[in-house]
C-alpha positions as protocol buffer text, in pm:
chain_id: "A"
residue {
  index: 1
  type: MET
  ca { x: -9176 y: 10495 z: -10077 }
}
residue {
  index: 2
  type: GLY
  ca { x: -9088 y: 10824 z: -9912 }
}
residue {
  index: 3
  type: SER
  ca { x: -9082 y: 10669 z: -9566 }
}
residue {
  index: 4
  type: PHE
  ca { x: -8869 y: 10379 z: -9688 }
}
residue {
  index: 5
  type: LEU
  ca { x: -8614 y: 10601 z: -9863 }
}
residue {
  index: 6
  type: ARG
  ca { x: -8587 y: 10848 z: -9574 }
}
residue {
  index: 7
  type: THR
  ca { x: -8541 y: 10561 z: -9328 }
}
residue {
  index: 8
  type: LEU
  ca { x: -8277 y: 10409 z: -9554 }
}
residue {
  index: 9
  type: TRP
  ca { x: -8102 y: 10748 z: -9574 }
}
residue {
  index: 10
  type: ALA
  ca { x: -8099 y: 10774 z: -9192 }
}
residue {
  index: 11
  type: ASN
  ca { x: -7982 y: 10415 z: -9147 }
}
residue {
  index: 12
  type: LYS
  ca { x: -7618 y: 10350 z: -9060 }
}
residue {
  index: 13
  type: ASN
  ca { x: -7600 y: 10069 z: -9317 }
}
residue {
  index: 14
  type: LYS
  ca { x: -7671 y: 10178 z: -9672 }
}
residue {
  index: 15
  type: PRO
  ca { x: -7673 y: 9988 z: -9999 }
}
residue {
  index: 16
  type: HIS
  ca { x: -7384 y: 10022 z: -10238 }
}
residue {
  index: 17
  type: THR
  ca { x: -7611 y: 10087 z: -10536 }
}
residue {
  index: 18
  type: ILE
  ca { x: -7973 y: 10172 z: -10606 }
}
residue {
  index: 19
  type: ILE
  ca { x: -8091 y: 10102 z: -10960 }
}
residue {
  index: 20
  type: LEU
  ca { x: -8390 y: 10290 z: -11099 }
}
residue {
  index: 21
  type: TYR
  ca { x: -8580 y: 10186 z: -11409 }
}
residue {
  index: 22
  type: ASN
  ca { x: -8930 y: 10230 z: -11547 }
}
residue {
  index: 23
  type: SER
  ca { x: -9115 y: 10511 z: -11367 }
}
residue {
  index: 24
  type: ALA
  ca { x: -8880 y: 10491 z: -11067 }
}
residue {
  index: 25
  type: VAL
  ca { x: -8644 y: 10719 z: -11259 }
}
residue {
  index: 26
  type: LYS
  ca { x: -8879 y: 11003 z: -11163 }
}
residue {
  index: 27
  type: LEU
  ca { x: -8743 y: 10976 z: -10806 }
}
residue {
  index: 28
  type: ILE
  ca { x: -8426 y: 11166 z: -10899 }
}
residue {
  index: 29
  type: THR
  ca { x: -8588 y: 11456 z: -11082 }
}
residue {
  index: 30
  type: LYS
  ca { x: -8651 y: 11806 z: -10952 }
}
residue {
  index: 31
  type: GLU
  ca { x: -9024 y: 11726 z: -10918 }
}
residue {
  index: 32
  type: SER
  ca { x: -8961 y: 11424 z: -10693 }
}
residue {
  index: 33
  type: LEU
  ca { x: -9127 y: 11427 z: -10352 }
}
residue {
  index: 34
  type: VAL
  ca { x: -8833 y: 11224 z: -10217 }
}
residue {
  index: 35
  type: LEU
  ca { x: -8552 y: 11424 z: -10373 }
}
residue {
  index: 36
  type: ASP
  ca { x: -8412 y: 11507 z: -10027 }
}
residue {
  index: 37
  type: ALA
  ca { x: -8365 y: 11138 z: -9948 }
}
residue {
  index: 38
  type: MET
  ca { x: -8229 y: 11050 z: -10292 }
}
residue {
  index: 39
  type: ASP
  ca { x: -7978 y: 11335 z: -10285 }
}
residue {
  index: 40
  type: GLY
  ca { x: -7887 y: 11251 z: -9925 }
}
residue {
  index: 41
  type: LEU
  ca { x: -7819 y: 10890 z: -10024 }
}
residue {
  index: 42
  type: VAL
  ca { x: -7596 y: 11005 z: -10311 }
}
residue {
  index: 43
  type: LYS
  ca { x: -7405 y: 11237 z: -10077 }
}
residue {
  index: 44
  type: ALA
  ca { x: -7368 y: 10944 z: -9834 }
}
residue {
  index: 45
  type: GLY
  ca { x: -7192 y: 10745 z: -10106 }
}
residue {
  index: 46
  type: VAL
  ca { x: -7477 y: 10538 z: -10251 }
}
residue {
  index: 47
  type: ASP
  ca { x: -7444 y: 10501 z: -10628 }
}
residue {
  index: 48
  type: ILE
  ca { x: -7789 y: 10577 z: -10770 }
}
residue {
  index: 49
  type: ILE
  ca { x: -7811 y: 10485 z: -11136 }
}
residue {
  index: 50
  type: ALA
  ca { x: -8108 y: 10544 z: -11362 }
}
residue {
  index: 51
  type: CYS
  ca { x: -8191 y: 10370 z: -11687 }
}
residue {
  index: 52
  type: GLY
  ca { x: -8116 y: 10611 z: -11971 }
}
residue {
  index: 53
  type: THR
  ca { x: -8382 y: 10460 z: -12197 }
}
residue {
  index: 54
  type: CYS
  ca { x: -8642 y: 10517 z: -11925 }
}
residue {
  index: 55
  type: ILE
  ca { x: -8522 y: 10875 z: -11873 }
}
residue {
  index: 56
  type: GLU
  ca { x: -8564 y: 10935 z: -12246 }
}
residue {
  index: 57
  type: PHE
  ca { x: -8906 y: 10766 z: -12256 }
}
residue {
  index: 58
  type: PHE
  ca { x: -9041 y: 10993 z: -11981 }
}
residue {
  index: 59
  type: LYS
  ca { x: -8860 y: 11297 z: -12131 }
}
residue {
  index: 60
  type: LEU
  ca { x: -8676 y: 11366 z: -11806 }
}
residue {
  index: 61
  type: LYS
  ca { x: -8317 y: 11423 z: -11920 }
}
residue {
  index: 62
  type: ASP
  ca { x: -8321 y: 11794 z: -11830 }
}
residue {
  index: 63
  type: LYS
  ca { x: -8496 y: 11728 z: -11498 }
}
residue {
  index: 64
  type: VAL
  ca { x: -8250 y: 11482 z: -11339 }
}
residue {
  index: 65
  type: VAL
  ca { x: -8076 y: 11655 z: -11046 }
}
residue {
  index: 66
  type: THR
  ca { x: -7908 y: 11374 z: -10852 }
}
residue {
  index: 67
  type: GLY
  ca { x: -7776 y: 11026 z: -10917 }
}
residue {
  index: 68
  type: ARG
  ca { x: -7656 y: 10946 z: -11265 }
}
residue {
  index: 69
  type: ILE
  ca { x: -7795 y: 10824 z: -11594 }
}
residue {
  index: 70
  type: SER
  ca { x: -7664 y: 10491 z: -11717 }
}
residue {
  index: 71
  type: ASN
  ca { x: -7769 y: 10215 z: -11953 }
}
residue {
  index: 72
  type: MET
  ca { x: -7916 y: 9869 z: -11933 }
}
residue {
  index: 73
  type: GLN
  ca { x: -7577 y: 9708 z: -11997 }
}
residue {
  index: 74
  type: GLU
  ca { x: -7438 y: 9855 z: -11673 }
}
residue {
  index: 75
  type: ILE
  ca { x: -7760 y: 9781 z: -11486 }
}
residue {
  index: 76
  type: VAL
  ca { x: -7751 y: 9412 z: -11588 }
}
residue {
  index: 77
  type: ALA
  ca { x: -7380 y: 9390 z: -11500 }
}
residue {
  index: 78
  type: ASN
  ca { x: -7452 y: 9537 z: -11155 }
}
residue {
  index: 79
  type: LEU
  ca { x: -7735 y: 9293 z: -11093 }
}
residue {
  index: 80
  type: MET
  ca { x: -7532 y: 8993 z: -11207 }
}
residue {
  index: 81
  type: GLU
  ca { x: -7228 y: 9087 z: -10995 }
}
residue {
  index: 82
  type: SER
  ca { x: -7425 y: 9159 z: -10678 }
}
residue {
  index: 83
  type: GLU
  ca { x: -7427 y: 8911 z: -10392 }
}
residue {
  index: 84
  type: GLN
  ca { x: -7776 y: 9026 z: -10295 }
}
residue {
  index: 85
  type: VAL
  ca { x: -8052 y: 9205 z: -10487 }
}
residue {
  index: 86
  type: ILE
  ca { x: -8357 y: 9354 z: -10319 }
}
residue {
  index: 87
  type: THR
  ca { x: -8648 y: 9468 z: -10532 }
}
residue {
  index: 88
  type: ILE
  ca { x: -8932 y: 9694 z: -10431 }
}
């Protein structure tokens, strides 16, 4: 995952949005091993949104340091409006 995210960060073409849910929400916390890439993607204009329910489940609200916390309603709307969705 680290290699993928760092390569994506270095790539000229970046996604508009990255959606994190389930344990992937840990990628934007201060303990994340890929925080440099996630923060770099945010600073490059990528909208990184994390499922608020998942953040609460893992008790990470005070540990999120980049991206933003959202809800499943916005996540579903993003997925439904997207021309292309890539899952990993």
